[in-house]
TIVO-2410 file (N, C-alpha, C; in nm, 3 decimals):
# residues 178
REC num residu      c1      c2      c3 atome chaine
REC   1      M  -4.641 -22.619  -1.257     N      A
REC   1      M  -4.711 -22.566  -1.355    CA      A
REC   1      M  -4.784 -22.424  -1.347     C      A
REC   2      S  -4.757 -22.364  -1.438     N      A
REC   2      S  -4.789 -22.210  -1.436    CA      A
REC   2      S  -4.936 -22.192  -1.446     C      A
REC   3      L  -4.987 -22.080  -1.375     N      A
REC   3      L  -5.150 -22.054  -1.388    CA      A
REC   3      L  -5.172 -22.007  -1.527     C      A
REC   4      T  -5.286 -22.024  -1.573     N      A
REC   4      T  -5.309 -21.936  -1.692    CA      A
REC   4      T  -5.363 -21.819  -1.649     C      A
REC   5      D  -5.408 -21.706  -1.739     N      A
REC   5      D  -5.450 -21.593  -1.696    CA      A
REC   5      D  -5.600 -21.619  -1.646     C      A
REC   6      A  -5.659 -21.691  -1.703     N      A
REC   6      A  -5.806 -21.726  -1.660    CA      A
REC   6      A  -5.792 -21.782  -1.514     C      A
REC   7      D  -5.740 -21.863  -1.485     N      A
REC   7      D  -5.687 -21.902  -1.366    CA      A
REC   7      D  -5.663 -21.820  -1.251     C      A
REC   8      L  -5.588 -21.694  -1.283     N      A
REC   8      L  -5.550 -21.600  -1.212    CA      A
REC   8      L  -5.640 -21.523  -1.198     C      A
REC   9      V  -5.772 -21.511  -1.304     N      A
REC   9      V  -5.860 -21.402  -1.266    CA      A
REC   9      V  -5.983 -21.469  -1.170     C      A
REC  10      A  -5.975 -21.581  -1.194     N      A
REC  10      A  -6.069 -21.676  -1.106    CA      A
REC  10      A  -6.007 -21.687  -0.989     C      A
REC  11      R  -5.891 -21.649  -0.930     N      A
REC  11      R  -5.854 -21.666  -0.818    CA      A
REC  11      R  -5.895 -21.513  -0.747     C      A
REC  12      I  -5.865 -21.438  -0.833     N      A
REC  12      I  -5.900 -21.315  -0.816    CA      A
REC  12      I  -6.040 -21.273  -0.777     C      A
REC  13      L  -6.119 -21.331  -0.845     N      A
REC  13      L  -6.290 -21.297  -0.810    CA      A
REC  13      L  -6.324 -21.421  -0.716     C      A
REC  14      V  -6.257 -21.533  -0.712     N      A
REC  14      V  -6.329 -21.621  -0.571    CA      A
REC  14      V  -6.259 -21.581  -0.450     C      A
REC  15      D  -6.140 -21.550  -0.434     N      A
REC  15      D  -6.055 -21.554  -0.323    CA      A
REC  15      D  -6.013 -21.416  -0.290     C      A
REC  16      D  -6.033 -21.288  -0.368     N      A
REC  16      D  -5.975 -21.152  -0.383    CA      A
REC  16      D  -5.838 -21.190  -0.341     C      A
REC  17      D  -5.752 -21.283  -0.440     N      A
REC  17      D  -5.627 -21.271  -0.434    CA      A
REC  17      D  -5.508 -21.196  -0.493     C      A
REC  18      Q  -5.491 -21.093  -0.433     N      A
REC  18      Q  -5.410 -20.995  -0.460    CA      A
REC  18      Q  -5.258 -21.034  -0.509     C      A
REC  19      H  -5.230 -21.127  -0.495     N      A
REC  19      H  -5.109 -21.172  -0.533    CA      A
REC  19      H  -5.135 -21.251  -0.669     C      A
REC  20      A  -5.249 -21.268  -0.715     N      A
REC  20      A  -5.291 -21.322  -0.850    CA      A
REC  20      A  -5.290 -21.214  -0.932     C      A
REC  21      F  -5.322 -21.129  -0.899     N      A
REC  21      F  -5.338 -20.978  -0.975    CA      A
REC  21      F  -5.196 -20.930  -1.022     C      A
REC  22      S  -5.112 -20.957  -0.901     N      A
REC  22      S  -4.972 -20.892  -0.902    CA      A
REC  22      S  -4.928 -21.004  -1.023     C      A
REC  23      E  -4.952 -21.110  -1.005     N      A
REC  23      E  -4.879 -21.195  -1.110    CA      A
REC  23      E  -4.938 -21.146  -1.275     C      A
REC  24      L  -5.063 -21.114  -1.274     N      A
REC  24      L  -5.106 -21.038  -1.405    CA      A
REC  24      L  -5.038 -20.956  -1.443     C      A
REC  25      V  -5.016 -20.846  -1.362     N      A
REC  25      V  -4.929 -20.711  -1.369    CA      A
REC  25      V  -4.818 -20.742  -1.423     C      A
REC  26      K  -4.714 -20.842  -1.363     N      A
REC  26      K  -4.600 -20.870  -1.430    CA      A
REC  26      K  -4.603 -20.928  -1.577     C      A
REC  27      R  -4.687 -21.011  -1.575     N      A
REC  27      R  -4.709 -21.091  -1.716    CA      A
REC  27      R  -4.752 -20.987  -1.823     C      A
REC  28      H  -4.806 -20.870  -1.809     N      A
REC  28      H  -4.848 -20.773  -1.868    CA      A
REC  28      H  -4.824 -20.654  -1.917     C      A
REC  29      Q  -4.743 -20.627  -1.793     N      A
REC  29      Q  -4.707 -20.458  -1.777    CA      A
REC  29      Q  -4.604 -20.436  -1.898     C      A
REC  30      S  -4.528 -20.515  -1.929     N      A
REC  30      S  -4.415 -20.457  -2.036    CA      A
REC  30      S  -4.518 -20.429  -2.159     C      A
REC  31      A  -4.581 -20.531  -2.231     N      A
REC  31      A  -4.681 -20.536  -2.341    CA      A
REC  31      A  -4.756 -20.414  -2.331     C      A
REC  32      V  -4.826 -20.377  -2.241     N      A
REC  32      V  -4.929 -20.244  -2.214    CA      A
REC  32      V  -4.820 -20.094  -2.200     C      A
REC  33      R  -4.715 -20.122  -2.127     N      A
REC  33      R  -4.640 -20.024  -2.162    CA      A
REC  33      R  -4.567 -19.965  -2.280     C      A
REC  34      G  -4.528 -20.096  -2.367     N      A
REC  34      G  -4.489 -20.089  -2.483    CA      A
REC  34      G  -4.598 -20.014  -2.561     C      A
REC  35      L  -4.733 -20.069  -2.557     N      A
REC  35      L  -4.817 -20.032  -2.652    CA      A
REC  35      L  -4.879 -19.846  -2.630     C      A
REC  36      L  -4.868 -19.831  -2.497     N      A
REC  36      L  -4.889 -19.695  -2.468    CA      A
REC  36      L  -4.774 -19.580  -2.485     C      A
REC  37      R  -4.639 -19.634  -2.487     N      A
REC  37      R  -4.512 -19.577  -2.523    CA      A
REC  37      R  -4.552 -19.545  -2.693     C      A
REC  38      Q  -4.584 -19.638  -2.748     N      A
REC  38      Q  -4.622 -19.603  -2.895    CA      A
REC  38      Q  -4.736 -19.532  -2.916     C      A
REC  39      L  -4.840 -19.503  -2.863     N      A
REC  39      L  -4.951 -19.420  -2.871    CA      A
REC  39      L  -4.902 -19.276  -2.834     C      A
REC  40      T  -4.813 -19.276  -2.722     N      A
REC  40      T  -4.795 -19.138  -2.693    CA      A
REC  40      T  -4.675 -19.091  -2.751     C      A
REC  41      R  -4.636 -19.156  -2.877     N      A
REC  41      R  -4.496 -19.103  -2.949    CA      A
REC  41      R  -4.396 -19.112  -2.865     C      A
REC  42      T  -4.372 -19.229  -2.759     N      A
REC  42      T  -4.242 -19.254  -2.672    CA      A
REC  42      T  -4.245 -19.149  -2.547     C      A
REC  43      D  -4.351 -19.089  -2.519     N      A
REC  43      D  -4.344 -19.028  -2.410    CA      A
REC  43      D  -4.349 -19.128  -2.260     C      A
REC  44      T  -4.243 -19.156  -2.233     N      A
REC  44      T  -4.243 -19.257  -2.139    CA      A
REC  44      T  -4.299 -19.229  -2.019     C      A
REC  45      A  -4.277 -19.111  -1.949     N      A
REC  45      A  -4.339 -19.078  -1.841    CA      A
REC  45      A  -4.514 -19.105  -1.830     C      A
REC  46      L  -4.542 -19.028  -1.972     N      A
REC  46      L  -4.721 -19.021  -1.976    CA      A
REC  46      L  -4.763 -19.187  -1.977     C      A
REC  47      A  -4.673 -19.239  -2.082     N      A
REC  47      A  -4.720 -19.393  -2.101    CA      A
REC  47      A  -4.725 -19.488  -1.962     C      A
REC  48      D  -4.606 -19.445  -1.902     N      A
REC  48      D  -4.620 -19.517  -1.764    CA      A
REC  48      D  -4.714 -19.494  -1.652     C      A
REC  49      D  -4.745 -19.345  -1.669     N      A
REC  49      D  -4.893 -19.307  -1.590    CA      A
REC  49      D  -5.018 -19.373  -1.658     C      A
REC  50      L  -5.025 -19.366  -1.763     N      A
REC  50      L  -5.141 -19.448  -1.831    CA      A
REC  50      L  -5.140 -19.607  -1.789     C      A
REC  51      A  -5.013 -19.635  -1.796     N      A
REC  51      A  -5.014 -19.788  -1.755    CA      A
REC  51      A  -5.065 -19.833  -1.620     C      A
REC  52      Q  -5.016 -19.754  -1.551     N      A
REC  52      Q  -5.058 -19.750  -1.411    CA      A
REC  52      Q  -5.193 -19.752  -1.380     C      A
REC  53      E  -5.259 -19.631  -1.444     N      A
REC  53      E  -5.387 -19.611  -1.440    CA      A
REC  53      E  -5.463 -19.744  -1.492     C      A
REC  54      A  -5.447 -19.799  -1.604     N      A
REC  54      A  -5.491 -19.914  -1.670    CA      A
REC  54      A  -5.505 -20.006  -1.584     C      A
REC  55      F  -5.400 -20.039  -1.515     N      A
REC  55      F  -5.388 -20.169  -1.412    CA      A
REC  55      F  -5.482 -20.139  -1.319     C      A
REC  56      L  -5.494 -19.993  -1.242     N      A
REC  56      L  -5.585 -19.992  -1.134    CA      A
REC  56      L  -5.721 -20.020  -1.165     C      A
REC  57      K  -5.759 -19.974  -1.283     N      A
REC  57      K  -5.934 -19.984  -1.374    CA      A
REC  57      K  -5.930 -20.093  -1.370     C      A
REC  58      A  -5.820 -20.177  -1.427     N      A
REC  58      A  -5.831 -20.344  -1.441    CA      A
REC  58      A  -5.880 -20.394  -1.302     C      A
REC  59      Y  -5.791 -20.384  -1.220     N      A
REC  59      Y  -5.815 -20.444  -1.069    CA      A
REC  59      Y  -5.942 -20.376  -1.010     C      A
REC  60      K  -6.006 -20.267  -1.036     N      A
REC  60      K  -6.108 -20.226  -0.990    CA      A
REC  60      K  -6.253 -20.282  -1.052     C      A
REC  61      N  -6.225 -20.300  -1.182     N      A
REC  61      N  -6.334 -20.360  -1.283    CA      A
REC  61      N  -6.312 -20.494  -1.319     C      A
REC  62      I  -6.237 -20.564  -1.241     N      A
REC  62      I  -6.217 -20.707  -1.274    CA      A
REC  62      I  -6.334 -20.800  -1.276     C      A
REC  63      R  -6.442 -20.751  -1.225     N      A
REC  63      R  -6.559 -20.824  -1.207    CA      A
REC  63      R  -6.653 -20.824  -1.336     C      A
REC  64      S  -6.605 -20.732  -1.412     N      A
REC  64      S  -6.652 -20.689  -1.548    CA      A
REC  64      S  -6.609 -20.790  -1.653     C      A
REC  65      F  -6.511 -20.825  -1.634     N      A
REC  65      F  -6.430 -20.911  -1.730    CA      A
REC  65      F  -6.502 -21.056  -1.750     C      A
REC  66      R  -6.564 -21.073  -1.877     N      A
REC  66      R  -6.654 -21.142  -1.893    CA      A
REC  66      R  -6.593 -21.311  -1.931     C      A
REC  67      G  -6.438 -21.272  -2.003     N      A
REC  67      G  -6.399 -21.393  -2.044    CA      A
REC  67      G  -6.406 -21.434  -2.199     C      A
REC  68      E  -6.524 -21.340  -2.253     N      A
REC  68      E  -6.519 -21.364  -2.407    CA      A
REC  68      E  -6.414 -21.358  -2.485     C      A
REC  69      A  -6.297 -21.272  -2.433     N      A
REC  69      A  -6.205 -21.252  -2.513    CA      A
REC  69      A  -6.062 -21.269  -2.409     C      A
REC  70      K  -5.935 -21.272  -2.457     N      A
REC  70      K  -5.820 -21.270  -2.378    CA      A
REC  70      K  -5.837 -21.219  -2.289     C      A
REC  71      F  -5.774 -21.216  -2.171     N      A
REC  71      F  -5.750 -21.113  -2.067    CA      A
REC  71      F  -5.674 -21.021  -2.113     C      A
REC  72      S  -5.573 -21.047  -2.213     N      A
REC  72      S  -5.467 -20.934  -2.215    CA      A
REC  72      S  -5.534 -20.841  -2.359     C      A
REC  73      T  -5.612 -20.900  -2.411     N      A
REC  73      T  -5.719 -20.817  -2.520    CA      A
REC  73      T  -5.803 -20.708  -2.434     C      A
REC  74      W  -5.878 -20.768  -2.343     N      A
REC  74      W  -5.953 -20.662  -2.230    CA      A
REC  74      W  -5.870 -20.553  -2.168     C      A
REC  75      L  -5.768 -20.611  -2.142     N      A
REC  75      L  -5.643 -20.492  -2.058    CA      A
REC  75      L  -5.581 -20.432  -2.162     C      A
REC  76      Y  -5.574 -20.436  -2.300     N      A
REC  76      Y  -5.536 -20.332  -2.398    CA      A
REC  76      Y  -5.631 -20.250  -2.415     C      A
REC  77      R  -5.745 -20.294  -2.401     N      A
REC  77      R  -5.886 -20.200  -2.425    CA      A
REC  77      R  -5.874 -20.122  -2.337     C      A
REC  78      I  -5.857 -20.141  -2.199     N      A
REC  78      I  -5.861 -20.056  -2.103    CA      A
REC  78      I  -5.750 -19.929  -2.108     C      A
REC  79      A  -5.601 -20.005  -2.132     N      A
REC  79      A  -5.494 -19.881  -2.176    CA      A
REC  79      A  -5.546 -19.824  -2.286     C      A
REC  80      Y  -5.597 -19.860  -2.395     N      A
REC  80      Y  -5.638 -19.759  -2.515    CA      A
REC  80      Y  -5.730 -19.687  -2.472     C      A
REC  81      N  -5.844 -19.694  -2.372     N      A
REC  81      N  -5.948 -19.579  -2.383    CA      A
REC  81      N  -5.873 -19.520  -2.245     C      A
REC  82      C  -5.771 -19.548  -2.157     N      A
REC  82      C  -5.700 -19.440  -2.072    CA      A
REC  82      C  -5.634 -19.319  -2.171     C      A
REC  83      F  -5.560 -19.404  -2.274     N      A
REC  83      F  -5.467 -19.302  -2.359    CA      A
REC  83      F  -5.587 -19.206  -2.411     C      A
REC  84      R  -5.710 -19.272  -2.458     N      A
REC  84      R  -5.807 -19.167  -2.534    CA      A
REC  84      R  -5.846 -19.077  -2.429     C      A
REC  85      E  -5.876 -19.093  -2.342     N      A
REC  85      E  -5.957 -19.024  -2.213    CA      A
REC  85      E  -5.836 -18.942  -2.186     C      A
REC  86      D  -5.717 -18.952  -2.155     N      A
REC  86      D  -5.612 -18.844  -2.165    CA      A
REC  86      D  -5.579 -18.777  -2.251     C      A
REC  87      A  -5.606 -18.811  -2.379     N      A
REC  87      A  -5.595 -18.729  -2.496    CA      A
REC  87      A  -5.705 -18.630  -2.487     C      A
REC  88      R  -5.818 -18.683  -2.450     N      A
REC  88      R  -5.912 -18.563  -2.467    CA      A
REC  88      R  -5.920 -18.482  -2.355     C      A
REC  89      R  -5.864 -18.526  -2.241     N      A
REC  89      R  -5.841 -18.417  -2.137    CA      A
REC  89      R  -5.751 -18.292  -2.186     C      A
REC  90      R  -5.650 -18.377  -2.251     N      A
REC  90      R  -5.546 -18.270  -2.290    CA      A
REC  90      R  -5.579 -18.190  -2.443     C      A
REC  91      K  -5.682 -18.214  -2.462     N      A
REC  91      K  -5.788 -18.155  -2.583    CA      A
REC  91      K  -5.697 -18.187  -2.711     C      A
REC  92      E  -5.635 -18.309  -2.729     N      A
REC  92      E  -5.572 -18.350  -2.845    CA      A
REC  92      E  -5.656 -18.438  -2.939     C      A
REC  93      L  -5.650 -18.408  -3.045     N      A
REC  93      L  -5.685 -18.499  -3.154    CA      A
REC  93      L  -5.656 -18.625  -3.166     C      A
REC  94      V  -5.716 -18.705  -3.113     N      A
REC  94      V  -5.697 -18.844  -3.088    CA      A
REC  94      V  -5.670 -18.938  -3.225     C      A
REC  95      G  -5.758 -18.915  -3.332     N      A
REC  95      G  -5.740 -18.934  -3.472    CA      A
REC  95      G  -5.784 -19.078  -3.481     C      A
REC  96      I  -5.854 -19.135  -3.415     N      A
REC  96      I  -5.908 -19.260  -3.462    CA      A
REC  96      I  -6.026 -19.287  -3.561     C      A
REC  97      D  -6.046 -19.311  -3.668     N      A
REC  97      D  -6.182 -19.317  -3.733    CA      A
REC  97      D  -6.245 -19.430  -3.656     C      A
REC  98      E  -6.349 -19.417  -3.603     N      A
REC  98      E  -6.410 -19.508  -3.523    CA      A
REC  98      E  -6.453 -19.629  -3.627     C      A
REC  99      S  -6.415 -19.618  -3.728     N      A
REC  99      S  -6.484 -19.738  -3.826    CA      A
REC  99      S  -6.333 -19.811  -3.911     C      A
REC 100      L  -6.228 -19.819  -3.871     N      A
REC 100      L  -6.106 -19.896  -3.910    CA      A
REC 100      L  -6.008 -19.963  -3.825     C      A
REC 101      L  -5.873 -20.062  -3.890     N      A
REC 101      L  -5.758 -20.117  -3.868    CA      A
REC 101      L  -5.689 -20.280  -3.897     C      A
REC 102      E  -5.560 -20.327  -3.888     N      A
REC 102      E  -5.466 -20.495  -3.887    CA      A
REC 102      E  -5.358 -20.480  -3.922     C      A
REC 103      A  -5.227 -20.593  -3.889     N      A
REC 103      A  -5.082 -20.632  -3.894    CA      A
REC 103      A  -5.023 -20.785  -3.885     C      A
REC 104      E  -4.907 -20.795  -3.860     N      A
REC 104      E  -4.863 -20.906  -3.863    CA      A
REC 104      E  -4.715 -20.898  -3.755     C      A
REC 105      Q  -4.606 -20.905  -3.790     N      A
REC 105      Q  -4.518 -20.962  -3.719    CA      A
REC 105      Q  -4.400 -20.849  -3.707     C      A
REC 106      D  -4.373 -20.805  -3.581     N      A
REC 106      D  -4.271 -20.660  -3.557    CA      A
REC 106      D  -4.141 -20.723  -3.568     C      A
REC 107      P  -4.052 -20.687  -3.657     N      A
REC 107      P  -3.935 -20.742  -3.660    CA      A
REC 107      P  -3.846 -20.685  -3.562     C      A
REC 108      Q  -3.836 -20.776  -3.442     N      A
REC 108      Q  -3.766 -20.755  -3.317    CA      A
REC 108      Q  -3.594 -20.756  -3.359     C      A
REC 109      T  -3.565 -20.641  -3.416     N      A
REC 109      T  -3.446 -20.662  -3.449    CA      A
REC 109      T  -3.346 -20.634  -3.337     C      A
REC 110      V  -3.212 -20.677  -3.359     N      A
REC 110      V  -3.097 -20.637  -3.262    CA      A
REC 110      V  -3.012 -20.530  -3.319     C      A
REC 111      D  -3.027 -20.466  -3.422     N      A
REC 111      D  -2.985 -20.354  -3.512    CA      A
REC 111      D  -3.031 -20.222  -3.420     C      A
REC 112      P  -2.981 -20.189  -3.328     N      A
REC 112      P  -3.017 -20.060  -3.279    CA      A
REC 112      P  -3.089 -19.933  -3.334     C      A
REC 113      A  -3.003 -19.914  -3.476     N      A
REC 113      A  -3.003 -19.837  -3.582    CA      A
REC 113      A  -3.147 -19.853  -3.651     C      A
REC 114      L  -3.135 -19.963  -3.667     N      A
REC 114      L  -3.290 -19.986  -3.726    CA      A
REC 114      L  -3.413 -20.003  -3.666     C      A
REC 115      R  -3.398 -20.049  -3.518     N      A
REC 115      R  -3.471 -20.021  -3.411    CA      A
REC 115      R  -3.521 -19.885  -3.398     C      A
REC 116      H  -3.434 -19.790  -3.389     N      A
REC 116      H  -3.467 -19.633  -3.380    CA      A
REC 116      H  -3.514 -19.586  -3.477     C      A
REC 117      D  -3.481 -19.626  -3.618     N      A
REC 117      D  -3.561 -19.591  -3.754    CA      A
REC 117      D  -3.703 -19.649  -3.727     C      A
REC 118      L  -3.723 -19.761  -3.703     N      A
REC 118      L  -3.850 -19.801  -3.710    CA      A
REC 118      L  -3.942 -19.731  -3.605     C      A
REC 119      M  -3.880 -19.699  -3.486     N      A
REC 119      M  -3.974 -19.631  -3.364    CA      A
REC 119      M  -4.011 -19.499  -3.441     C      A
REC 120      H  -3.902 -19.424  -3.493     N      A
REC 120      H  -3.928 -19.304  -3.563    CA      A
REC 120      H  -4.043 -19.295  -3.671     C      A
REC 121      A  -4.039 -19.405  -3.777     N      A
REC 121      A  -4.117 -19.439  -3.890    CA      A
REC 121      A  -4.250 -19.446  -3.808     C      A
REC 122      L  -4.263 -19.522  -3.717     N      A
REC 122      L  -4.388 -19.564  -3.651    CA      A
REC 122      L  -4.455 -19.450  -3.583     C      A
REC 123      A  -4.378 -19.360  -3.546     N      A
REC 123      A  -4.442 -19.230  -3.504    CA      A
REC 123      A  -4.476 -19.139  -3.613     C      A
REC 124      L  -4.429 -19.130  -3.711     N      A
REC 124      L  -4.494 -19.049  -3.842    CA      A
REC 124      L  -4.632 -19.107  -3.905     C      A
REC 125      L  -4.655 -19.249  -3.843     N      A
REC 125      L  -4.793 -19.268  -3.893    CA      A
REC 125      L  -4.914 -19.214  -3.834     C      A
REC 126      P  -5.040 -19.188  -3.899     N      A
REC 126      P  -5.129 -19.149  -3.849    CA      A
REC 126      P  -5.167 -19.240  -3.709     C      A
REC 127      L  -5.236 -19.168  -3.633     N      A
REC 127      L  -5.274 -19.283  -3.487    CA      A
REC 127      L  -5.347 -19.413  -3.537     C      A
REC 128      H  -5.442 -19.400  -3.614     N      A
REC 128      H  -5.536 -19.510  -3.644    CA      A
REC 128      H  -5.426 -19.652  -3.717     C      A
REC 129      E  -5.334 -19.594  -3.790     N      A
REC 129      E  -5.247 -19.696  -3.851    CA      A
REC 129      E  -5.135 -19.737  -3.763     C      A
REC 130      R  -5.063 -19.648  -3.685     N      A
REC 130      R  -4.983 -19.698  -3.581    CA      A
REC 130      R  -5.041 -19.771  -3.466     C      A
REC 131      T  -5.175 -19.744  -3.414     N      A
REC 131      T  -5.218 -19.851  -3.321    CA      A
REC 131      T  -5.260 -19.975  -3.367     C      A
REC 132      A  -5.294 -19.982  -3.477     N      A
REC 132      A  -5.341 -20.113  -3.564    CA      A
REC 132      A  -5.186 -20.211  -3.561     C      A
REC 133      V  -5.115 -20.143  -3.592     N      A
REC 133      V  -4.977 -20.193  -3.637    CA      A
REC 133      V  -4.896 -20.224  -3.490     C      A
REC 134      V  -4.902 -20.163  -3.402     N      A
REC 134      V  -4.873 -20.184  -3.280    CA      A
REC 134      V  -4.937 -20.312  -3.226     C      A
REC 135      L  -5.050 -20.323  -3.190     N      A
REC 135      L  -5.145 -20.413  -3.168    CA      A
REC 135      L  -5.112 -20.520  -3.241     C      A
REC 136      C  -5.124 -20.546  -3.356     N      A
REC 136      C  -5.092 -20.667  -3.450    CA      A
REC 136      C  -4.968 -20.707  -3.426     C      A
REC 137      C  -4.882 -20.639  -3.516     N      A
REC 137      C  -4.737 -20.656  -3.536    CA      A
REC 137      C  -4.638 -20.679  -3.410     C      A
REC 138      Q  -4.636 -20.562  -3.319     N      A
REC 138      Q  -4.568 -20.581  -3.228    CA      A
REC 138      Q  -4.625 -20.621  -3.090     C      A
REC 139      N  -4.755 -20.656  -3.087     N      A
REC 139      N  -4.801 -20.716  -2.950    CA      A
REC 139      N  -4.858 -20.855  -2.997     C      A
REC 140      G  -4.872 -20.884  -3.124     N      A
REC 140      G  -4.895 -21.012  -3.143    CA      A
REC 140      G  -5.056 -21.038  -3.146     C      A
REC 141      L  -5.164 -20.909  -3.149     N      A
REC 141      L  -5.314 -20.954  -3.123    CA      A
REC 141      L  -5.313 -20.979  -3.291     C      A
REC 142      S  -5.430 -21.096  -3.282     N      A
REC 142      S  -5.493 -21.114  -3.408    CA      A
REC 142      S  -5.581 -20.970  -3.456     C      A
REC 143      H  -5.639 -20.962  -3.564     N      A
REC 143      H  -5.696 -20.862  -3.627    CA      A
REC 143      H  -5.811 -20.845  -3.557     C      A
REC 144      D  -5.903 -20.962  -3.506     N      A
REC 144      D  -6.015 -20.989  -3.453    CA      A
REC 144      D  -5.978 -20.919  -3.292     C      A
REC 145      E  -5.900 -20.959  -3.230     N      A
REC 145      E  -5.860 -20.910  -3.108    CA      A
REC 145      E  -5.836 -20.754  -3.111     C      A
REC 146      A  -5.752 -20.714  -3.207     N      A
REC 146      A  -5.741 -20.554  -3.232    CA      A
REC 146      A  -5.843 -20.509  -3.221     C      A
REC 147      S  -5.970 -20.540  -3.289     N      A
REC 147      S  -6.085 -20.503  -3.346    CA      A
REC 147      S  -6.159 -20.491  -3.198     C      A
REC 148      R  -6.139 -20.586  -3.122     N      A
REC 148      R  -6.220 -20.525  -2.993    CA      A
REC 148      R  -6.169 -20.458  -2.927     C      A
REC 149      V  -6.040 -20.456  -2.915     N      A
REC 149      V  -5.961 -20.386  -2.833    CA      A
REC 149      V  -5.997 -20.216  -2.854     C      A
REC 150      L  -6.015 -20.183  -3.023     N      A
REC 150      L  -5.999 -20.072  -3.058    CA      A
REC 150      L  -6.165 -20.037  -3.084     C      A
REC 151      D  -6.260 -20.126  -3.027     N      A
REC 151      D  -6.410 -20.110  -3.078    CA      A
REC 151      D  -6.412 -20.060  -3.237     C      A
REC 152      I  -6.380 -20.122  -3.324     N      A
REC 152      I  -6.391 -20.083  -3.455    CA      A
REC 152      I  -6.403 -20.191  -3.547     C      A
REC 153      P  -6.456 -20.225  -3.669     N      A
REC 153      P  -6.479 -20.324  -3.755    CA      A
REC 153      P  -6.335 -20.384  -3.782     C      A
REC 154      L  -6.359 -20.504  -3.794     N      A
REC 154      L  -6.230 -20.625  -3.825    CA      A
REC 154      L  -6.181 -20.526  -3.977     C      A
REC 155      G  -6.253 -20.521  -4.079     N      A
REC 155      G  -6.212 -20.472  -4.203    CA      A
REC 155      G  -6.155 -20.342  -4.185     C      A
REC 156      T  -6.171 -20.247  -4.091     N      A
REC 156      T  -6.080 -20.105  -4.077    CA      A
REC 156      T  -5.966 -20.155  -4.009     C      A
REC 157      V  -5.954 -20.244  -3.915     N      A
REC 157      V  -5.823 -20.281  -3.861    CA      A
REC 157      V  -5.741 -20.321  -3.963     C      A
REC 158      K  -5.813 -20.426  -4.027     N      A
REC 158      K  -5.707 -20.503  -4.158    CA      A
REC 158      K  -5.654 -20.376  -4.283     C      A
REC 159      T  -5.747 -20.287  -4.289     N      A
REC 159      T  -5.710 -20.178  -4.371    CA      A
REC 159      T  -5.604 -20.093  -4.285     C      A
REC 160      N  -5.622 -20.057  -4.193     N      A
REC 160      N  -5.508 -19.969  -4.109    CA      A
REC 160      N  -5.385 -20.042  -4.113     C      A
REC 161      V  -5.379 -20.153  -4.076     N      A
REC 161      V  -5.237 -20.254  -4.061    CA      A
REC 161      V  -5.159 -20.245  -4.191     C      A
REC 162      L  -5.258 -20.276  -4.306     N      A
REC 162      L  -5.204 -20.297  -4.417    CA      A
REC 162      L  -5.125 -20.171  -4.491     C      A
REC 163      R  -5.234 -20.074  -4.462     N      A
REC 163      R  -5.176 -19.927  -4.511    CA      A
REC 163      R  -5.048 -19.871  -4.402     C      A
REC 164      G  -5.065 -19.908  -4.293     N      A
REC 164      G  -4.969 -19.855  -4.201    CA      A
REC 164      G  -4.804 -19.931  -4.232     C      A
REC 165      R  -4.835 -20.044  -4.261     N      A
REC 165      R  -4.728 -20.130  -4.293    CA      A
REC 165      R  -4.669 -20.079  -4.442     C      A
REC 166      E  -4.755 -20.058  -4.549     N      A
REC 166      E  -4.684 -20.018  -4.669    CA      A
REC 166      E  -4.602 -19.863  -4.650     C      A
REC 167      K  -4.665 -19.776  -4.551     N      A
REC 167      K  -4.607 -19.673  -4.526    CA      A
REC 167      K  -4.482 -19.672  -4.438     C      A
REC 168      L  -4.471 -19.794  -4.350     N      A
REC 168      L  -4.353 -19.827  -4.298    CA      A
REC 168      L  -4.273 -19.869  -4.375     C      A
REC 169      K  -4.281 -19.950  -4.484     N      A
REC 169      K  -4.169 -20.020  -4.574    CA      A
REC 169      K  -4.144 -19.894  -4.658     C      A
REC 170      K  -4.234 -19.810  -4.742     N      A
REC 170      K  -4.183 -19.694  -4.827    CA      A
REC 170      K  -4.059 -19.591  -4.711     C      A
REC 171      T  -4.107 -19.546  -4.603     N      A
REC 171      T  -4.052 -19.465  -4.530    CA      A
REC 171      T  -3.885 -19.523  -4.479     C      A
REC 172      L  -3.899 -19.654  -4.465     N      A
REC 172      L  -3.759 -19.732  -4.395    CA      A
REC 172      L  -3.676 -19.744  -4.532     C      A
REC 173      A  -3.750 -19.770  -4.662     N      A
REC 173      A  -3.682 -19.808  -4.784    CA      A
REC 173      A  -3.622 -19.653  -4.832     C      A
REC 174      V  -3.674 -19.540  -4.807     N      A
REC 174      V  -3.633 -19.412  -4.849    CA      A
REC 174      V  -3.494 -19.400  -4.752     C      A
REC 175      W  -3.528 -19.419  -4.610     N      A
REC 175      W  -3.390 -19.395  -4.500    CA      A
REC 175      W  -3.297 -19.488  -4.554     C      A
REC 176      Q  -3.317 -19.592  -4.599     N      A
REC 176      Q  -3.183 -19.701  -4.636    CA      A
REC 176      Q  -3.102 -19.643  -4.764     C      A
REC 177      N  -3.205 -19.589  -4.851     N      A
REC 177      N  -3.112 -19.569  -4.965    CA      A
REC 177      N  -3.020 -19.415  -4.975     C      A
REC 178      N  -3.078 -19.385  -4.836     N      A
REC 178      N  -2.985 -19.239  -4.813    CA      A
REC 178      N  -2.862 -19.247  -4.740     C      A
***
């Protein structure tokens, strides 16, 4: 029987079990790296560096995890904050309206051309919409969970997902007709 994230966190807190944290990293590294790759507009090296930083921060601050949300939601919040801190360091405009975001299901398509077009179309979205769409549609977070990750109102998440998805549909439809 597989241990839940909560069980693994408990093992870390009670026994300082590094293997339990290693298991959490294995479970969530792909999703965290995917989120950061979308936020960095597919800058793989930067996304990987930020993911590593996020996991280090999570390990150092594991005692601050209160269990009010899923572990993955807490971890996404750390990763998102790492991205924002890096963007500020590089003096880039992060572009998150601190009161906005939402989404549904990412088409996990096997067609490489469509996948490429989708990634390109996502990169064209404003950061606040792209972030909401990636969290909700690609990573499967609920709107409420994305609201916690981004620390913005639920209605803002929903608005950003809706607008982002509409823009994606229009962009992909134009490309399909060419």
